C-alpha positions as CSV (number, residue, x, y, z in Angstrom):
1,M,-17.7,-17.8,-16.8
2,L,-14.3,-16.6,-15.6
3,V,-14.3,-13.8,-18.2
4,G,-16.9,-11.9,-16.3
5,L,-14.9,-12.3,-13.0
6,F,-12.1,-10.2,-14.2
7,R,-14.0,-7.6,-16.0
8,R,-13.9,-4.1,-14.6
9,R,-17.2,-2.6,-13.4
10,K,-18.2,0.6,-15.0
11,D,-21.0,1.4,-12.7
12,R,-18.7,1.8,-9.6
13,P,-19.1,5.3,-8.1
14,R,-15.9,7.3,-7.8
15,P,-15.2,9.8,-5.2
16,P,-15.3,13.4,-6.2
17,K,-12.0,14.9,-7.3
18,V,-10.4,17.1,-4.7
19,T,-8.6,20.2,-5.8
20,W,-6.0,21.5,-3.5
21,E,-5.3,25.2,-3.0
22,R,-2.2,27.0,-1.6
23,V,-3.0,28.9,1.6
24,A,0.5,29.4,3.1
25,F,4.1,29.6,2.2
26,A,6.9,28.4,4.4
27,R,10.7,29.0,4.2
28,H,11.6,25.5,5.3
29,E,10.1,22.2,6.4
30,P,9.8,22.8,10.1
31,E,7.9,26.0,9.6
32,A,5.6,24.2,7.2
33,D,5.0,21.4,9.7
34,L,4.0,23.9,12.4
35,I,1.4,25.4,10.0
36,V,0.1,21.9,9.1
37,M,-0.1,20.9,12.8
38,H,-2.1,24.0,13.6
39,L,-4.5,23.3,10.7
40,K,-5.0,19.7,11.6
41,E,-5.7,20.6,15.3
42,L,-8.7,22.5,13.8
43,D,-9.7,19.6,11.6
44,I,-8.6,21.0,8.3
45,P,-6.7,18.5,6.2
46,A,-3.4,19.9,4.9
47,L,-0.5,18.8,2.7
48,V,3.1,20.1,2.3
49,R,4.7,20.5,-1.2
50,R,8.2,21.5,-2.0
51,T,8.2,24.5,-4.4
52,T,11.6,23.7,-5.9
53,M,13.1,20.5,-7.0
54,D,14.2,18.0,-4.3
55,V,17.9,18.2,-3.6
56,P,19.2,15.6,-1.0
57,E,21.8,18.1,0.4
58,M,19.1,20.6,1.4
59,L,17.3,18.1,3.7
60,A,14.6,20.2,5.5
61,G,15.7,23.4,3.8
62,G,14.0,25.1,0.9
63,P,10.6,26.7,0.4
64,R,7.4,24.7,0.9
65,E,3.7,25.3,0.1
66,V,0.9,24.4,2.4
67,L,-2.2,23.1,0.5
68,V,-5.7,22.5,1.7
69,P,-8.8,21.4,-0.1
70,S,-10.3,24.2,-2.0
71,D,-13.6,24.0,-0.1
72,R,-11.7,24.6,3.2
73,A,-9.3,27.2,1.8
74,L,-11.2,30.3,3.1
75,E,-11.5,28.9,6.5
76,A,-7.8,28.0,6.6
77,R,-6.7,31.4,5.4
78,A,-8.8,33.1,8.1
79,L,-7.3,30.9,10.8
80,L,-3.7,31.5,9.5
81,D,-4.1,35.3,8.9
82,P,-6.4,36.7,11.6
83,H,-5.7,40.3,10.5
84,P,-6.6,40.5,6.7
85,G,-6.2,43.8,5.0
86,G,-2.6,44.4,5.9
87,G,-1.5,47.4,7.8
88,D,-0.5,47.4,11.4
89,A,-1.8,44.2,13.0
90,G,-0.5,45.3,16.5
91,P,-2.6,46.6,19.4
92,D,-4.0,50.0,19.1
93,L,-2.0,52.2,21.5
94,D,-3.4,55.5,20.5
95,D,-4.7,56.7,23.9
96,G,-3.8,60.4,23.2
97,D,-0.6,60.4,25.3
98,D,1.9,61.2,22.6
99,W,4.8,62.2,25.0
100,W,7.4,60.7,22.7
101,N,6.4,63.0,19.8
102,E,6.6,66.3,21.7
103,G,10.3,66.8,20.9
104,P,13.3,67.3,23.2
105,V,12.6,68.5,26.8
106,D,14.6,71.5,27.7
107,D,14.6,72.0,31.5
108,G,17.7,74.1,31.7
109,R,19.9,71.5,33.3
110,F,22.3,71.0,30.4
111,G,23.0,74.7,29.6
112,S,21.1,74.9,26.3
113,D,20.4,78.4,25.0
114,R,17.0,77.7,23.6
């Protein structure tokens, strides 16, 4: 009677295995924590993993990886990198007024012979 009490059930459903995918790289722990907080504000679960071995003297220093579940990785990458494709991510300032590319201005005040 007691033998059946301690027997492991084999019909117990198990949760699906979650695979974690790297979406960001941080140079130190505070930077990784900022990324994780940003992701968690947007309801994306995230973990931080040290990429090198743990040395007590380094404390918060050393590179870190930010991991998210693989089904949320695309969304996390889009939130962390709003300008995919590289190149200049700054504002487009080309309004046709290229006064800085016209060369030196010679108005004759400095005695140049040009």
